MDAnalysis code that builds the backbone (N, CA, C; Angstrom):
import MDAnalysis as mda
import numpy as np

u = mda.Universe.empty(543, n_residues=181, atom_resindex=np.repeat(np.arange(181), 3), trajectory=True)
u.add_TopologyAttr("name", ["N", "CA", "C"] * 181)
u.add_TopologyAttr("resid", np.arange(1, 182))
u.add_TopologyAttr("resname", ["MET", "LEU", "LYS", "ARG", "VAL", "MET", "LYS", "GLY", "ASP", "ALA", "ASN", "PHE", "GLY", "LEU", "ALA", "LEU", "ASN", "PHE", "SER", "PRO", "ILE", "ILE", "ILE", "LYS", "ILE", "GLY", "PRO", "ILE", "ARG", "GLN", "ALA", "LEU", "ILE", "ASN", "LYS", "ARG", "ASN", "ILE", "MET", "ASN", "ILE", "TYR", "ILE", "ALA", "SER", "SER", "ALA", "LYS", "ASN", "LEU", "HIS", "GLY", "VAL", "ARG", "LEU", "LEU", "ARG", "ASP", "ALA", "LEU", "THR", "ALA", "ARG", "GLY", "HIS", "THR", "VAL", "LEU", "ASP", "TRP", "THR", "ALA", "MET", "ALA", "PRO", "PRO", "LEU", "PRO", "ASP", "TYR", "LEU", "SER", "PRO", "GLU", "GLU", "ARG", "ARG", "MET", "ALA", "LEU", "ASP", "SER", "ASP", "GLU", "ARG", "GLY", "GLU", "ILE", "PHE", "ASP", "PHE", "CYS", "ALA", "LYS", "ALA", "SER", "THR", "GLY", "ALA", "GLN", "ALA", "LEU", "ILE", "TYR", "PHE", "GLY", "PRO", "ALA", "GLY", "GLN", "ASP", "ALA", "ALA", "CYS", "GLU", "VAL", "GLY", "MET", "ALA", "TRP", "ALA", "ALA", "GLY", "VAL", "PRO", "THR", "ILE", "GLY", "LEU", "ALA", "ALA", "PRO", "THR", "GLU", "LYS", "PRO", "GLY", "LEU", "ILE", "LEU", "ASN", "ARG", "ALA", "VAL", "ARG", "PHE", "TRP", "ALA", "ALA", "GLY", "LEU", "GLU", "GLU", "CYS", "LEU", "ALA", "THR", "ILE", "GLU", "ASN", "MET", "ASP", "LYS", "SER", "ILE", "ALA", "ALA", "GLY", "HIS", "ASN", "GLY"])
u.atoms.positions = np.array([
    [43.243, 27.225, -1.816],
    [43.741, 25.919, -1.476],
    [43.173, 24.901, -2.450],
    [43.926, 23.890, -2.732],
    [43.511, 22.858, -3.666],
    [42.573, 21.884, -2.969],
    [41.426, 21.663, -3.548],
    [40.459, 20.718, -2.995],
    [39.925, 19.881, -4.135],
    [40.032, 18.586, -3.991],
    [39.461, 17.703, -4.996],
    [38.005, 17.475, -4.664],
    [37.150, 17.636, -5.631],
    [35.719, 17.418, -5.443],
    [35.384, 16.124, -6.159],
    [35.115, 15.086, -5.415],
    [34.897, 13.758, -5.967],
    [33.398, 13.493, -6.141],
    [33.056, 12.468, -6.888],
    [31.656, 12.149, -7.140],
    [30.875, 11.928, -5.858],
    [31.454, 11.302, -4.854],
    [30.757, 11.044, -3.608],
    [30.678, 12.248, -2.687],
    [31.399, 13.300, -3.023],
    [31.435, 14.505, -2.191],
    [30.099, 15.237, -2.311],
    [29.618, 15.764, -1.201],
    [28.337, 16.482, -1.194],
    [28.381, 17.710, -2.092],
    [29.582, 18.271, -2.336],
    [29.700, 19.469, -3.172],
    [29.776, 19.149, -4.661],
    [29.966, 17.875, -5.022],
    [30.070, 17.539, -6.432],
    [28.755, 17.875, -7.113],
    [28.829, 18.555, -8.207],
    [27.633, 18.981, -8.915],
    [27.272, 20.407, -8.567],
    [27.830, 20.910, -7.503],
    [27.587, 22.298, -7.130],
    [28.753, 23.178, -7.515],
    [29.982, 22.683, -7.306],
    [31.146, 23.515, -7.591],
    [32.360, 22.647, -7.836],
    [33.204, 23.100, -8.719],
    [34.530, 22.533, -8.888],
    [35.479, 23.545, -8.290],
    [36.287, 23.147, -7.345],
    [37.131, 24.072, -6.604],
    [38.590, 23.822, -6.968],
    [39.267, 24.812, -7.510],
    [40.689, 24.710, -7.769],
    [41.297, 26.071, -7.542],
    [42.468, 26.049, -6.870],
    [43.121, 27.283, -6.458],
    [42.097, 28.157, -5.754],
    [42.158, 29.480, -5.914],
    [41.165, 30.290, -5.225],
    [39.908, 30.521, -6.051],
    [39.757, 29.836, -7.174],
    [38.649, 30.093, -8.084],
    [37.632, 28.956, -7.976],
    [36.357, 29.274, -7.902],
    [35.298, 28.268, -7.877],
    [34.378, 28.526, -9.064],
    [34.135, 27.493, -9.848],
    [33.226, 27.603, -10.984],
    [31.978, 26.798, -10.637],
    [30.829, 27.446, -10.622],
    [29.569, 26.758, -10.324],
    [28.988, 26.211, -11.624],
    [28.437, 25.013, -11.524],
    [27.840, 24.394, -12.696],
    [26.428, 23.932, -12.346],
    [25.557, 23.932, -13.339],
    [24.155, 23.587, -13.129],
    [23.898, 22.099, -13.238],
    [22.703, 21.641, -12.862],
    [22.388, 20.208, -12.833],
    [22.363, 19.549, -14.210],
    [21.940, 20.256, -15.249],
    [21.912, 19.656, -16.592],
    [23.335, 19.421, -17.072],
    [24.176, 20.455, -16.924],
    [25.581, 20.312, -17.307],
    [26.243, 19.239, -16.456],
    [25.870, 19.167, -15.188],
    [26.436, 18.153, -14.298],
    [26.100, 16.760, -14.781],
    [24.890, 16.542, -15.251],
    [24.492, 15.224, -15.758],
    [25.341, 14.841, -16.969],
    [25.636, 15.789, -17.829],
    [26.494, 15.524, -18.984],
    [27.912, 15.222, -18.546],
    [28.417, 15.978, -17.583],
    [29.775, 15.788, -17.092],
    [29.922, 14.420, -16.434],
    [28.917, 13.970, -15.703],
    [28.988, 12.688, -15.010],
    [29.227, 11.526, -15.973],
    [28.824, 11.673, -17.233],
    [28.973, 10.613, -18.215],
    [30.359, 10.634, -18.872],
    [31.163, 11.658, -18.582],
    [32.451, 11.820, -19.246],
    [33.597, 11.478, -18.306],
    [34.769, 11.317, -18.883],
    [35.987, 11.057, -18.143],
    [36.534, 12.392, -17.638],
    [36.256, 12.729, -16.395],
    [36.684, 13.998, -15.822],
    [38.000, 13.780, -15.102],
    [38.965, 14.666, -15.337],
    [40.289, 14.497, -14.751],
    [40.784, 15.782, -14.096],
    [41.777, 15.597, -13.214],
    [42.559, 16.712, -12.685],
    [43.747, 16.872, -13.620],
    [43.914, 18.064, -14.176],
    [44.922, 18.300, -15.205],
    [45.824, 19.457, -14.783],
    [47.111, 19.314, -15.046],
    [48.073, 20.387, -14.792],
    [48.620, 20.850, -16.136],
    [48.772, 22.157, -16.300],
    [49.332, 22.727, -17.525],
    [50.720, 23.267, -17.203],
    [51.749, 22.647, -17.781],
    [53.133, 23.085, -17.589],
    [53.470, 24.070, -18.695],
    [53.870, 25.260, -18.313],
    [54.185, 26.270, -19.310],
    [55.055, 27.352, -18.691],
    [55.105, 28.466, -19.365],
    [55.888, 29.617, -18.944],
    [54.955, 30.777, -18.645],
    [55.408, 31.665, -17.769],
    [54.610, 32.859, -17.463],
    [54.420, 33.721, -18.705],
    [55.292, 33.586, -19.689],
    [55.106, 34.360, -20.924],
    [53.887, 33.883, -21.709],
    [53.384, 32.694, -21.363],
    [52.176, 32.150, -21.998],
    [50.953, 32.276, -21.098],
    [51.001, 33.167, -20.121],
    [49.960, 33.290, -19.107],
    [48.560, 33.360, -19.709],
    [48.378, 34.200, -20.703],
    [47.042, 34.358, -21.297],
    [46.598, 33.083, -22.018],
    [47.504, 32.464, -22.761],
    [47.169, 31.220, -23.460],
    [46.871, 30.084, -22.503],
    [47.627, 29.995, -21.401],
    [47.386, 28.960, -20.404],
    [46.011, 29.161, -19.778],
    [45.654, 30.405, -19.501],
    [44.335, 30.689, -18.926],
    [43.214, 30.345, -19.912],
    [43.424, 30.578, -21.192],
    [42.413, 30.196, -22.187],
    [42.254, 28.675, -22.255],
    [43.381, 27.953, -22.217],
    [43.322, 26.487, -22.203],
    [42.651, 26.004, -20.920],
    [42.992, 26.613, -19.786],
    [42.342, 26.281, -18.504],
    [40.827, 26.445, -18.622],
    [40.403, 27.568, -19.189],
    [38.964, 27.833, -19.328],
    [38.293, 26.806, -20.233],
    [38.968, 26.409, -21.309],
    [38.410, 25.404, -22.223],
    [38.276, 24.057, -21.511],
    [39.254, 23.705, -20.696],
    [39.206, 22.437, -19.968],
    [38.140, 22.454, -18.878],
    [38.045, 23.554, -18.137],
    [37.043, 23.632, -17.069],
    [35.631, 23.687, -17.657],
    [35.493, 24.277, -18.833],
    [34.175, 24.293, -19.487],
    [33.730, 22.875, -19.844],
    [34.691, 21.974, -19.998],
    [34.384, 20.578, -20.295],
    [34.282, 19.743, -19.016],
    [34.366, 20.401, -17.864],
    [34.171, 19.719, -16.590],
    [35.430, 19.290, -15.867],
    [36.589, 19.456, -16.476],
    [37.837, 19.047, -15.845],
    [38.252, 20.040, -14.762],
    [39.042, 19.574, -13.818],
    [39.638, 20.432, -12.809],
    [41.064, 20.727, -13.242],
    [41.410, 22.002, -13.312],
    [42.762, 22.391, -13.682],
    [43.488, 22.854, -12.427],
    [44.625, 22.227, -12.165],
    [45.472, 22.618, -11.047],
    [46.221, 23.860, -11.524],
    [45.747, 25.025, -11.100],
    [46.048, 26.295, -11.758],
    [47.133, 27.112, -11.077],
    [48.340, 27.089, -11.655],
    [49.434, 27.903, -11.123],
    [49.270, 29.373, -11.484],
    [48.470, 29.688, -12.489],
    [48.355, 31.090, -12.913],
    [47.695, 31.954, -11.851],
    [46.902, 31.327, -10.977],
    [46.269, 32.085, -9.894],
    [47.303, 32.572, -8.881],
    [48.493, 31.977, -8.898],
    [49.561, 32.369, -7.977],
    [50.434, 33.488, -8.547],
    [50.234, 33.814, -9.822],
    [51.032, 34.875, -10.450],
    [50.680, 36.217, -9.811],
    [51.694, 37.009, -9.462],
    [51.411, 38.306, -8.827],
    [50.821, 39.283, -9.834],
    [50.084, 40.280, -9.355],
    [49.603, 41.317, -10.270],
    [50.803, 42.078, -10.837],
    [50.720, 42.426, -12.093],
    [51.829, 43.113, -12.756],
    [51.382, 44.493, -13.226],
    [51.706, 45.530, -12.444],
    [51.316, 46.887, -12.835],
    [51.926, 47.286, -14.178],
    [51.235, 48.133, -14.905],
    [51.679, 48.565, -16.234],
    [53.033, 49.269, -16.219],
    [53.385, 49.907, -15.112],
    [54.621, 50.687, -15.072],
    [55.884, 49.826, -14.938],
    [55.740, 48.525, -14.692],
    [56.922, 47.671, -14.575],
    [57.562, 47.440, -15.939],
    [58.874, 47.432, -15.964],
    [59.603, 47.122, -17.196],
    [59.515, 45.615, -17.439],
    [59.828, 45.156, -18.650],
    [59.810, 43.715, -18.905],
    [60.721, 42.939, -17.940],
    [61.879, 43.499, -17.616],
    [62.788, 42.826, -16.679],
    [62.177, 42.746, -15.281],
    [61.533, 43.820, -14.835],
    [60.882, 43.822, -13.519],
    [59.716, 42.831, -13.485],
    [59.016, 42.706, -14.609],
    [57.927, 41.732, -14.683],
    [58.474, 40.313, -14.562],
    [59.571, 40.014, -15.264],
    [60.191, 38.689, -15.178],
    [60.637, 38.396, -13.750],
    [61.236, 39.389, -13.101],
    [61.697, 39.201, -11.725],
    [60.513, 38.924, -10.789],
    [59.416, 39.646, -10.975],
    [58.228, 39.447, -10.129],
    [57.643, 38.055, -10.341],
    [57.600, 37.607, -11.594],
    [57.035, 36.286, -11.893],
    [57.957, 35.150, -11.447],
    [59.254, 35.426, -11.347],
    [60.211, 34.388, -10.954],
    [60.466, 34.328, -9.454],
    [59.847, 35.211, -8.680],
    [60.100, 35.193, -7.233],
    [59.239, 34.127, -6.554],
    [59.861, 33.398, -5.647],
    [59.185, 32.352, -4.888],
    [59.968, 32.147, -3.592],
    [60.061, 33.202, -2.819],
    [60.910, 33.201, -1.629],
    [60.560, 32.093, -0.645],
    [59.293, 31.782, -0.458],
    [58.886, 30.765, 0.513],
    [58.727, 29.381, -0.123],
    [58.941, 29.269, -1.415],
    [58.846, 27.977, -2.076],
    [57.432, 27.489, -2.329],
    [56.449, 28.376, -2.164],
    [55.050, 27.964, -2.322],
    [54.720, 27.581, -3.759],
    [55.253, 28.344, -4.713],
    [54.964, 28.047, -6.120],
    [55.618, 26.721, -6.506],
    [56.879, 26.536, -6.085],
    [57.550, 25.270, -6.384],
    [56.773, 24.102, -5.797],
    [56.395, 24.206, -4.524],
    [55.663, 23.117, -3.870],
    [54.361, 22.801, -4.609],
    [53.605, 23.850, -4.964],
    [52.345, 23.644, -5.671],
    [52.596, 22.962, -7.014],
    [53.534, 23.495, -7.792],
    [53.778, 22.967, -9.137],
    [54.331, 21.544, -9.101],
    [55.209, 21.251, -8.137],
    [55.760, 19.893, -8.027],
    [54.657, 18.901, -7.663],
    [53.815, 19.264, -6.692],
    [52.722, 18.367, -6.301],
    [51.702, 18.218, -7.424],
    [51.403, 19.311, -8.120],
    [50.431, 19.255, -9.218],
    [50.971, 18.433, -10.390],
    [52.246, 18.588, -10.713],
    [52.864, 17.847, -11.826],
    [52.844, 16.353, -11.586],
    [53.075, 15.963, -10.347],
    [53.171, 14.535, -10.030],
    [51.850, 13.933, -9.575],
    [50.886, 14.779, -9.193],
    [49.622, 14.281, -8.676],
    [48.446, 14.404, -9.619],
    [48.649, 15.072, -10.748],
    [47.567, 15.225, -11.724],
    [47.301, 13.894, -12.418],
    [46.151, 13.785, -13.046],
    [45.843, 12.605, -13.846],
    [46.355, 12.761, -15.276],
    [46.664, 13.996, -15.666],
    [47.270, 14.278, -16.969],
    [47.971, 15.630, -16.877],
    [49.017, 15.788, -17.650],
    [49.752, 17.047, -17.728],
    [49.811, 17.474, -19.185],
    [49.557, 18.751, -19.422],
    [49.681, 19.306, -20.773],
    [50.876, 20.248, -20.781],
    [51.837, 19.993, -21.673],
    [52.950, 20.912, -21.886],
    [52.471, 21.926, -22.915],
    [52.500, 23.222, -22.554],
    [52.037, 24.305, -23.424],
    [53.267, 25.136, -23.789],
    [53.742, 24.991, -25.030],
    [54.967, 25.675, -25.436],
    [54.719, 26.961, -26.188],
    [55.759, 27.740, -26.390],
    [57.119, 27.459, -25.960],
    [57.280, 27.760, -24.478],
    [58.062, 26.949, -23.836],
    [58.317, 27.144, -22.410],
    [59.782, 26.822, -22.146],
    [60.189, 27.063, -20.939],
    [61.610, 26.912, -20.618],
    [61.899, 25.755, -19.693],
    [62.928, 25.957, -18.885],
    [63.444, 24.910, -18.021],
    [62.421, 24.439, -16.992],
    [61.679, 25.367, -16.415],
    [60.723, 24.986, -15.374],
    [59.669, 24.026, -15.915],
    [59.100, 24.339, -17.063],
    [58.075, 23.463, -17.648],
    [58.685, 22.113, -18.033],
    [59.905, 22.117, -18.536],
    [60.566, 20.852, -18.881],
    [60.801, 20.011, -17.632],
    [61.162, 20.655, -16.519],
    [61.313, 19.924, -15.251],
    [59.981, 19.340, -14.810],
    [58.898, 20.100, -14.958],
    [57.573, 19.612, -14.579],
    [57.176, 18.410, -15.421],
    [57.478, 18.452, -16.711],
    [57.189, 17.308, -17.585],
    [57.994, 16.101, -17.121],
    [59.259, 16.316, -16.766],
    [60.097, 15.219, -16.273],
    [59.571, 14.631, -14.974],
    [59.133, 15.494, -14.066],
    [58.560, 14.997, -12.806],
    [57.301, 14.185, -13.082],
    [56.461, 14.680, -13.994],
    [55.228, 13.969, -14.344],
    [55.553, 12.616, -14.959],
    [56.497, 12.597, -15.873],
    [56.881, 11.343, -16.527],
    [57.367, 10.339, -15.481],
    [58.221, 10.793, -14.564],
    [58.764, 9.910, -13.534],
    [57.673, 9.388, -12.602],
    [56.624, 10.176, -12.403],
    [55.514, 9.773, -11.536],
    [54.467, 8.958, -12.287],
    [54.636, 8.770, -13.590],
    [53.679, 7.998, -14.372],
    [52.466, 8.784, -14.827],
    [52.556, 10.099, -14.816],
    [51.441, 10.945, -15.248],
    [51.511, 11.093, -16.771],
    [50.452, 10.750, -17.501],
    [50.456, 10.918, -18.949],
    [50.610, 12.389, -19.333],
    [51.422, 12.629, -20.349],
    [51.681, 13.997, -20.788],
    [51.290, 14.180, -22.249],
    [50.700, 15.331, -22.498],
    [50.318, 15.725, -23.852],
    [51.075, 17.003, -24.151],
    [51.697, 17.090, -25.308],
    [52.445, 18.277, -25.683],
    [51.681, 19.114, -26.690],
    [51.724, 20.412, -26.463],
    [51.144, 21.380, -27.385],
    [52.262, 22.381, -27.685],
    [53.096, 22.026, -28.650],
    [54.251, 22.852, -28.983],
    [53.823, 24.068, -29.791],
    [54.586, 25.139, -29.632],
    [54.357, 26.334, -30.444],
    [54.701, 26.017, -31.896],
    [54.117, 26.739, -32.852],
    [54.358, 26.437, -34.269],
    [55.836, 26.459, -34.660],
    [56.632, 27.279, -34.003],
    [58.053, 27.377, -34.342],
    [58.947, 26.605, -33.379],
    [58.361, 25.859, -32.463],
    [59.122, 25.149, -31.427],
    [59.474, 23.746, -31.876],
    [60.718, 23.361, -31.660],
    [61.154, 21.983, -31.900],
    [61.695, 21.451, -30.572],
    [60.871, 20.643, -29.863],
    [61.308, 20.129, -28.566],
    [62.574, 19.283, -28.687],
    [63.422, 19.387, -27.683],
    [64.648, 18.601, -27.647],
    [64.375, 17.132, -27.374],
    [65.415, 16.341, -27.402],
    [65.324, 14.890, -27.280],
    [64.589, 14.446, -26.018],
    [64.982, 14.960, -24.858],
    [64.399, 14.495, -23.600],
    [62.934, 14.914, -23.490],
    [62.642, 16.183, -23.759],
    [61.259, 16.662, -23.699],
    [60.398, 15.895, -24.700],
    [60.914, 15.684, -25.885],
    [60.170, 14.976, -26.924],
    [59.794, 13.564, -26.483],
    [60.707, 12.883, -25.797],
    [60.455, 11.510, -25.360],
    [59.591, 11.441, -24.098],
    [59.687, 12.474, -23.238],
    [58.918, 12.468, -21.988],
    [57.432, 12.749, -22.244],
    [57.136, 13.404, -23.348],
    [55.734, 13.689, -23.701],
    [55.184, 12.485, -24.454],
    [54.054, 11.960, -23.970],
    [53.453, 10.767, -24.578],
    [52.891, 11.062, -25.964],
    [52.190, 12.190, -26.117],
    [51.515, 12.501, -27.374],
    [51.664, 13.983, -27.679],
    [52.094, 14.315, -28.876],
    [52.212, 15.717, -29.309],
    [50.999, 16.063, -30.155],
    [50.205, 17.002, -29.691],
    [49.011, 17.446, -30.415],
    [49.409, 18.494, -31.453],
    [48.749, 18.448, -32.596],
    [49.041, 19.397, -33.672],
    [48.442, 20.775, -33.402],
    [47.473, 20.852, -32.508],
    [46.828, 22.124, -32.197],
    [45.907, 21.977, -31.003],
    [45.250, 23.060, -30.656],
    [44.382, 23.089, -29.485],
    [43.264, 22.063, -29.575],
    [42.575, 21.981, -30.711],
    [41.455, 21.048, -30.843],
    [41.907, 19.605, -30.679],
    [43.059, 19.252, -31.231],
    [43.565, 17.885, -31.080],
    [43.963, 17.621, -29.628],
    [44.505, 18.621, -28.959],
    [44.856, 18.495, -27.541],
    [43.605, 18.231, -26.707],
    [42.566, 19.028, -26.922],
    [41.317, 18.862, -26.180],
    [40.662, 17.513, -26.496],
    [40.698, 17.097, -27.756],
    [40.128, 15.806, -28.141],
    [40.897, 14.664, -27.484],
    [42.204, 14.793, -27.375],
    [43.018, 13.761, -26.726],
    [42.646, 13.626, -25.258],
    [42.473, 14.753, -24.587],
    [42.046, 14.731, -23.180],
    [40.681, 14.069, -23.072],
    [39.767, 14.431, -23.942],
    [38.411, 13.873, -23.894],
    [38.403, 12.374, -24.133],
    [39.340, 11.880, -24.918],
    [39.356, 10.463, -25.275],
    [40.229, 9.610, -24.353],
    [40.908, 10.243, -23.426],
    [41.775, 9.465, -22.531],
    [40.936, 8.559, -21.652],
    [41.314, 7.317, -21.617],
    [40.645, 6.346, -20.754],
    [41.233, 6.477, -19.355],
    [40.441, 6.296, -18.317],
    [40.936, 6.429, -16.948],
    [42.061, 5.451, -16.660],
    [42.051, 4.302, -17.275],
    [43.135, 3.345, -17.033],
    [44.440, 3.867, -17.626],
    [44.370, 4.578, -18.750],
    [45.560, 5.199, -19.325],
    [46.021, 6.335, -18.432],
    [45.075, 7.141, -17.946],
    [45.426, 8.255, -17.081],
    [46.097, 7.785, -15.796],
    [45.792, 6.570, -15.350],
    [46.394, 6.048, -14.127],
    [47.657, 5.221, -14.419],
    [47.943, 4.962, -15.680],
    [49.081, 4.120, -16.034],
    [50.386, 4.860, -16.131],
    [51.454, 4.122, -16.433],
    [52.782, 4.729, -16.562],
    [52.956, 5.308, -17.950],
    [53.749, 6.329, -18.013],
    [53.977, 7.089, -19.224],
    [54.943, 6.426, -20.190],
    [55.652, 5.450, -19.763],
    [56.728, 4.906, -20.572],
    [56.263, 3.840, -21.466],
])
């Protein structure tokens, strides 16, 4: 379950809780984190980028941010499944739980990162974030050329991972709370 751990919360400094994963942090690291702009961040992408999204999630959480993590909802994929069966398993959401989580995370995060290449679902998430005033950062694949709407809905396109992380680190809280347009 998603739980925001705020500075006034008794658990702040002990654990950051997102999805079913809890990362414990020590007091020295906590003191450093307290001086930084810590945000709740959502990564909009495709299941085909699962490993890359998890690496970006880990880089963000190592910097103290909370990542609203849809990858924890991905079902286990046994080796014997064909690529088509894997796609079907990743695209199933009979009870709407994944949609509900992703829609709330896209519109409720303090920042959204588009991690490309991705498809229609990630583009919809970027659109929902833009409409809700959530700042968006794009991390396009080297061969990806975003279309007109996606290009305009993303506030800043990072040239690579380091620039994306630096942009998150430099975001002012007033910008994170402002409108994207």
